[in-house]
C-alpha positions, -999 to 999 in steps of 0.1 A, spaced: 103 350 -187 76 373 -174 91 404 -196 88 382 -223 52 372 -219 38 404 -210 57 410 -247 39 387 -264 4 397 -246 11 432 -254 6 417 -295 -27 402 -303 -43 421 -333 -46 410 -366 -39 442 -382 -2 451 -390 -14 488 -391 -20 483 -353 6 457 -344 40 470 -337 70 455 -358 93 461 -332 73 442 -305 71 418 -328 108 417 -338 118 421 -304 98 387 -293 112 366 -323 150 381 -320 147 373 -278 132 338 -288 163 330 -314 190 346 -286 176 320 -258 176 294 -284 212 295 -293 223 305 -259 208 271 -244 220 252 -272 257 260 -254 242 260 -219 240 296 -217 216 312 -190 187 324 -205 177 363 -205 142 378 -199 147 410 -223 168 426 -247 177 455 -220 194 424 -208 224 427 -236 234 461 -215 266 449 -198 282 428 -232 283 392 -214 255 378 -232 263 396 -268 297 378 -260 279 343 -252 252 348 -281 289 353 -307 304 322 -294 272 304 -301 270 315 -334 305 311 -343 322 284 -322 355 287 -340 360 325 -324 378 328 -294 372 364 -276 362 372 -238 349 405 -223 371 424 -205 352 420 -174 334 390 -168 313 410 -137 306 443 -148 285 464 -123 296 502 -133 280 518 -170 320 523 -180 327 489 -171 298 478 -195 310 501 -221 340 488 -226 328 454 -228 306 464 -255 331 485 -274 353 456 -274 321 436 -291 315 462 -315 353 465 -327 355 427 -331 324 431 -351 336 455 -374 378 447 -378 376 409 -373 340 401 -386 339 430 -412 304 436 -407 290 470 -415 276 482 -384 264 520 -386 246 544 -364 251 524 -330 272 523 -297 279 510 -266 261 537 -245 231 533 -270 231 496 -258 236 505 -222 205 526 -223 184 504 -243 175 519 -275 155 493 -287 153 497 -322 193 504 -327 198 470 -306 172 452 -330 188 460 -358 224 445 -343 209 415 -339 193 413 -372 226 421 -384 238 387 -364 213 366 -373 220 371 -412 252 372 -410 256 338 -394 230 322 -415 247 297 -436 230 294 -466 243 273 -496 251 297 -529 246 278 -566 259 305 -589 284 330 -587 263 356 -561 276 381 -538 276 365 -499 261 406 -486 229 408 -467 205 410 -494 223 380 -515 218 359 -485 180 371 -479 174 358 -520 188 330 -517 165 317 -492 137 332 -511 150 313 -540 155 278 -520 118 284 -510 109 287 -540 126 258 -559 107 238 -530 72 250 -534 71 252 -566 43 226 -577 21 235 -550 -13 251 -559 -17 283 -539 16 290 -537 32 319 -550 65 331 -528 73 368 -540 88 375 -501 89 376 -469 61 391 -457 25 388 -476 34 357 -493 35 337 -458 1 349 -445 -16 321 -452 4 294 -437 2 276 -473 41 285 -479 51 266 -447 27 239 -453 38 232 -487 82 229 -472 71 207 -446 52 185 -469 80 183 -495 105 171 -469 78 152 -442 50 139 -468 38 112 -437 38 143 -416 16 163 -437 -9 160 -471 -10 194 -486 -37 184 -509 -62 180 -477 -55 219 -462 -84 244 -465 -66 270 -484 -93 292 -468 -85 288 -428 -55 300 -426 -52 304 -388 -55 266 -389 -29 262 -415 -2 282 -398 -8 265 -362 -2 233 -380 27 244 -396 41 255 -368 35 228 -342 47 203 -370 79 220 -372 82 224 -332 78 182 -333 111 183 -352 130 204 -331 125 238 -348 120 263 -324 90 285 -320 100 320 -330 70 333 -341 31 330 -332 0 322 -354 -11 357 -347 23 372 -363 19 356 -398 -19 359 -398 -21 397 -405 -22 412 -437 12 421 -440 39 400 -415 70 418 -402 102 408 -429 132 403 -405 110 378 -381 97 357 -411 137 354 -424 149 347 -391 120 318 -386 127 306 -420 160 299 -418 157 277 -391 134 255 -416 163 261 -440 190 244 -419 164 218 -401 159 203 -438 191 208 -452 212 188 -432 182 160 -434 188 161 -470 223 161 -467 223 129 -444 201 109 -468 226 114 -498 254 104 -477 233 74 -466 223 67 -500 263 67 -514 271 46 -482 243 15 -491 261 18 -527 293 16 -512 285 -13 -490 265 -33 -516 298 -31 -536 323 -41 -511 299 -72 -501 294 -82 -542 335 -79 -544 340 -99 -514 312 -122 -524 334 -127 -558 369 -131 -541 356 -156 -518 339 -178 -544 373 -177 -565 396 -183 -535 374 -215 -531 375 -226 -565 416 -219 -564 416 -242 -536 397 -269 -553 415 -269 -590 447 -273 -566 435 -297 -549 420 -317 -576 455 -317 -596 477 -332 -564 450 -358 -554 455 -372 -591 486 -377 -590 491 -389 -555 468 -417 -565 486 -425 -593 520 -431 -573 505 -451 -546 490 -471 -575 522 -480 -593 541 -485 -558 513 -510 -549 518 -527 -583 555 -531 -577 556 -544 -542 528 -572 -555 552 -586 -580 564 -609 -555 558 -649 -561 562 -663 -524 560 -697 -536 588 -698 -558 608 -676 -543 643 -679 -530 672 -665 -513 681 -642 -543 646 -632 -544 646 -620 -506 675 -599 -506 659 -584 -541 623 -580 -523 642 -566 -493 660 -538 -512 628 -527 -530 611 -523 -497 641 -502 -485 638 -484 -519 606 -478 -512 609 -463 -473 638 -442 -483 618 -426 -509 582 -424 -523 569 -434 -487 573 -402 -468 566 -381 -499 532 -404 -500 530 -392 -462 535 -361 -467 514 -355 -498 481 -374 -482 484 -353 -447 493 -320 -471 460 -323 -490 439 -339 -461 446 -306 -452 436 -285 -478 403 -303 -481 400 -292 -447 404 -263 -454 378 -262 -484 352 -284 -458 356 -253 -436 353 -226 -459 323 -241 -475 312 -250 -439 312 -211 -425 294 -198 -460 268 -226 -454 272 -239 -485 274 -280 -493 299 -291 -489 325 -317 -516 312 -354 -518 342 -370 -534 336 -405 -553 361 -431 -565 401 -441 -558 408 -410 -571 394 -389 -537 409 -385 -500 385 -416 -490 400 -435 -522 438 -426 -515 434 -432 -478 425 -469 -488 454 -474 -510 476 -461 -489 465 -483 -459 464 -516 -484 504 -499 -494 508 -507 -456 495 -537 -453 511 -549 -483 546 -535 -470 542 -550 -436 530 -586 -448 563 -581 -474 581 -575 -447 570 -604 -425 576 -626 -450 610 -618 -459 621 -616 -425 603 -649 -416 623 -666 -446 656 -648 -435 651 -663 -398 627 -683 -383 632 -672 -352 647 -638 -342 663 -636 -307 650 -619 -274 660 -588 -280 647 -587 -317 615 -599 -306 613 -573 -278 623 -543 -304 595 -561 -331 565 -562 -302 572 -524 -291 577 -512 -329 542 -528 -342 528 -514 -308 539 -481 -312 532 -488 -348 495 -495 -341 495 -470 -318 498 -442 -344 476 -459 -371 452 -458 -344 460 -420 -337 457 -415 -378 425 -426 -378 415 -399 -348 428 -374 -362 413 -386 -398 376 -391 -383 372 -357 -371 348 -340 -382 349 -305 -403 334 -285 -371 358 -265 -350 345 -267 -321 343 -306 -317 382 -305 -329 394 -278 -305 381 -303 -277 394 -336 -293 425 -322 -306 446 -319 -273 437 -355 -262 449 -367 -291 481 -349 -281 486 -359 -249 482 -399 -262 507 -387 -286 531 -379 -258 527 -413 -242 536 -427 -273 567 -408 -274 575 -428 -243 569 -463 -259 596 -448 -290 622 -440 -264 625 -473 -250 623 -486 -291 659 -466 -287 670 -484 -259 660 -520 -274 678 -507 -312 706 -496 -288 708 -530 -274 707 -548 -308 730 -526 -321 756 -535 -295 747 -573 -299 757 -570 -337 788 -556 -332 802 -580 -303 794 -610 -322 810 -594 -352 775 -605 -374 783 -584 -400 766 -611 -430 739 -584 -457 711 -600 -435 721 -588 -408 728 -553 -421 694 -555 -438 676 -561 -405 698 -534 -389 688 -510 -415 652 -524 -416 653 -512 -376 665 -482 -385 640 -474 -406 606 -485 -381 623 -463 -358 626 -431 -382 591 -438 -395 575 -441 -359 592 -406 -352 584 -393 -384 547 -408 -387 545 -391 -350 559 -354 -363 536 -350 -390 502 -358 -367 514 -332 -344 521 -309 -372 486 -320 -387 470 -315 -354 493 -282 -349 481 -269 -383 444 -277 -376 446 -258 -339 462 -228 -358 435 -227 -389 404 -224 -363 419 -206 -329 409 -174 -345 371 -185 -342 374 -202 -308 400 -183 -289 394 -162 -257 396 -131 -246 381 -112 -212 373 -79 -228 380 -62 -256 400 -29 -247 423 -54 -224 427 -79 -250 437 -57 -277 463 -39 -256 478 -73 -250 476 -87 -283 494 -51 -297 520 -55 -272 530 -92 -267 505 -113 -289 512 -132 -318 482 -147 -330 465 -152 -366 430 -153 -379 419 -179 -403 428 -177 -441 398 -173 -452 392 -139 -427 423 -131 -434 413 -131 -471 386 -108 -470 397 -82 -439 429 -75 -465 403 -64 -495 383 -45 -467 413 -28 -455 425 -23 -492 387 -7 -502 391 15 -474 430 26 -480 420 55 -504 454 65 -524 475 29 -516 486 43 -488 494 12 -467 480 24 -437 443 36 -425 439 69 -414 413 77 -385 384 84 -409 394 53 -430 398 31 -398 362 42 -385 344 32 -423 366 -5 -422 352 -9 -386 318 3 -392 314 -17 -423 324 -50 -402 308 -43 -372 277 -18 -376 262 -14 -339 301 -4 -329 302 32 -315 322 58 -334 335 71 -295 348 29 -290 364 30 -323 383 62 -320 394 49 -283 408 19 -302 426 38 -328 443 59 -300 453 26 -285 468 13 -313 486 42 -320 503 51 -282 510 12 -286 533 16 -321 563 35 -330 548 50 -361 550 84 -372 521 91 -392 485 84 -373 474 54 -389 467 17 -386 487 -6 -406 475 -40 -421 494 -61 -394 475 -43 -368 442 -44 -383 443 -80 -385 456 -82 -351 420 -60 -336 397 -80 -361 410 -114 -342 403 -101 -306 370 -91 -319 365 -125 -333 375 -143 -298 347 -155 -276 343 -147 -240 336 -172 -213 301 -171 -214 301 -176 -253 323 -209 -243 293 -218 -224 269 -217 -252 297 -230 -279 272 -259 -289 240 -236 -300 241 -229 -340 244 -198 -359 218 -191 -382 233 -183 -419 234 -149 -425 233 -136 -390 254 -111 -371 272 -125 -340 271 -100 -308 305 -91 -293 312 -83 -255 301 -49 -257 268 -54 -281 283 -43 -316 275 -70 -340 302 -89 -364 288 -97 -401 284 -133 -405 295 -136 -443 276 -170 -456 258 -181 -483 220 -165 -475 239 -133 -468 252 -128 -504 215 -139 -513 203 -114 -494 229 -92 -513 223 -105 -548 182 -93 -542 189 -59 -530 209 -55 -561 186 -68 -585 154 -51 -566 141 -87 -561 144 -104 -595 159 -137 -600 189 -124 -619 211 -99 -618 223 -73 -647 251 -52 -657 229 -22 -654 226 -34 -618 259 -38 -609 269 -9 -627 246 10 -603 268 -1 -572 296 11 -593 314 -23 -593 345 -26 -615 344 -36 -650 370 -66 -637 347 -77 -611 320 -79 -634 336 -104 -660 346 -126 -631 312 -128 -618 302 -136 -651 325 -169 -652 307 -178 -617 273 -174 -626 249 -184 -656 242 -159 -677 206 -160 -682 184 -149 -713 158 -126 -710 135 -101 -730 153 -68 -722 186 -85 -726 207 -66 -747 243 -70 -760 259 -44 -730 238 -56 -708 241 -93 -698 220 -110 -673 232 -139 -648 209 -164 -627 220 -167 -597 194 -179 -578 204 -215 -596 242 -209 -578 230 -207 -541 208 -235 -552 238 -253 -554 228 -282 -579 252 -297 -596 260 -278 -625 267 -251 -604 304 -241 -615 318 -245 -577 307 -278 -579 318 -290 -610 354 -309 -620 348 -342 -599 324 -331 -573 287 -336 -562 268 -315 -543 253 -332 -513 233 -321 -484 254 -315 -456 244 -332 -423 224 -310 -397 236 -315 -362 215 -307 -337 225 -273 -318 251 -278 -289 263 -316 -304 296 -324 -316 295 -336 -352 319 -361 -347 314 -396 -329 327 -402 -291 357 -421 -296 348 -457 -297 355 -480 -263 371 -507 -292 397 -481 -302 400 -465 -266 413 -502 -252 435 -506 -285 454 -475 -278 460 -484 -241 470 -521 -249 496 -501 -271 506 -475 -249 502 -500 -213 533 -516 -232 558 -490 -210 546 -509 -181 555 -542 -195 592 -533 -206 622 -538 -182 636 -517 -196 636 -478 -179 634 -445 -201 
């Protein structure tokens, strides 16, 4: 550094005729070499004479082209012959491998410190390894690179007063050219119109200081430019650093713009797909609930057609047969369909809640509540008719019959109470995951009571066989008992299936994992879990979007892009590690992630940790991002999120046009689907090909919105306080009734 300082101090005159161009180049090239060496953590040098052993030149060459694999012959040369052998290898490599035109310089010139020849060699290296984009068919020799760099400078500075670039000498002496380039790329840092063109020294100093703040090494000093004719090669070396800096900045900005447009398009396509899925569920639900309501009402009418005042034995047997026909035919279908519709309604409600849409409210008999009430009425009618027929046949049953009926009635009541518990569950996952296991425990106790009922039934069958009671009435009683036992078992099984379906549907949102990496590896080995239907559908869309060429797998770059879209705050190093873990644990030949593994990863990210479980009662605001264990943010796709997407694409207008959607390159079929979802808006600017759609009305969720039509009315969803369950506590009366039923086990003297 002492020698470099002495060189700098020796150059103080503003008169180029006095200032030696070799001194300027020596200082400039020395700074350039040290800049490159420091980038790769090589030691600095104090003088160009330090190049004499060849080691620094080899290090510099690897800095200029990191793909080169070349080493000196001697790592620590001390003798002149060793240094010359190193330098000979270096020069031969440049001539033979790099095809550089190097003349009039040999290894002895460098060892002896021939400064002018050394400067010429460094100049050839600088210009050869300076990457300048070609915008035409120009050749890539040294002259053309200088011309390309000058052309780039002229293009950037065109339109700036006082700047006329004709060369790399006198055109740069007033500092205005550098200030114009800085103003073009960083207008917030430099206001060109506020400069004083006559104050050349201040202009040069301002440009150099601002460049240094942006990370551009200071190869030149103010006095090197503030002269009648600056050194051409020194100016080119310095301006090339500006080119490298601002060219990479431009490329980065263009990539970010493209990335933003792609993100907007994917968000819009996801929104359309989600709304279409909800509408499909809704239409299926409305059609099936209408058919079920008709079946239940017809069955009620048939069972009510019994005149109990004028009934005789024949009518009793006929009524009993009607009951048997109903129990063996329609009843199980009604139960199956009702529970399937209840599950479908629960899915719709969960999807609406997850996206912060207002939930549907049904009105009338052809609703889940109306059909449920009709089924309860049918159960009561069946029960009353059964009791009437039974009492008519025999005023008093044997002790075994009484015992069977008592146990069956209590078991049936227990099933009904548990059914009520399941039916009253709120559409809030945290509450369901807490209370559903408790209901399963009650069912297990109830199953013990059913085992007791089977014992009693076996005793009844034995009783009928011993006494040869083969009358038609007795046979009907036995059939009734069989149906009763099957019905209770079937209801218990059905409730279990409903509970398991509910748990399975929400388990991906409430599952726990210790750490992402540990859970990821464990899941890929032996865990068989699932995402929710909605999550799976959305992530499949995202997988297909990033699967370029429809390969059915994501390569490493596509995998990184997909995960960064869902988890924007993840680091690329983390995603790369996940990719390698998946590949190591798979048997794939291709280096890629298939859909199944991709969904498993997302399920792991969706699992809360122990701290999140303690905070499970806190409400997640609409449109927010959920933080994962490593700090990454999971995109929460709610209605507010999509509303902001529309605002961003439409530049804040209350409507969105076909032209807006074309800017994000949304496919024509997706635009057509969006037109079926949103109401068309009549605007002044509208033409035949540029339709406008009012998205604000959709997100206001009024009754005219397509998502609420065909039987659904919009209601304001109940706002629960953070941390409180949407489901009321199980009532004391219900618990006491259930305890009384389950307590039947203690009262019975029959062992299980």
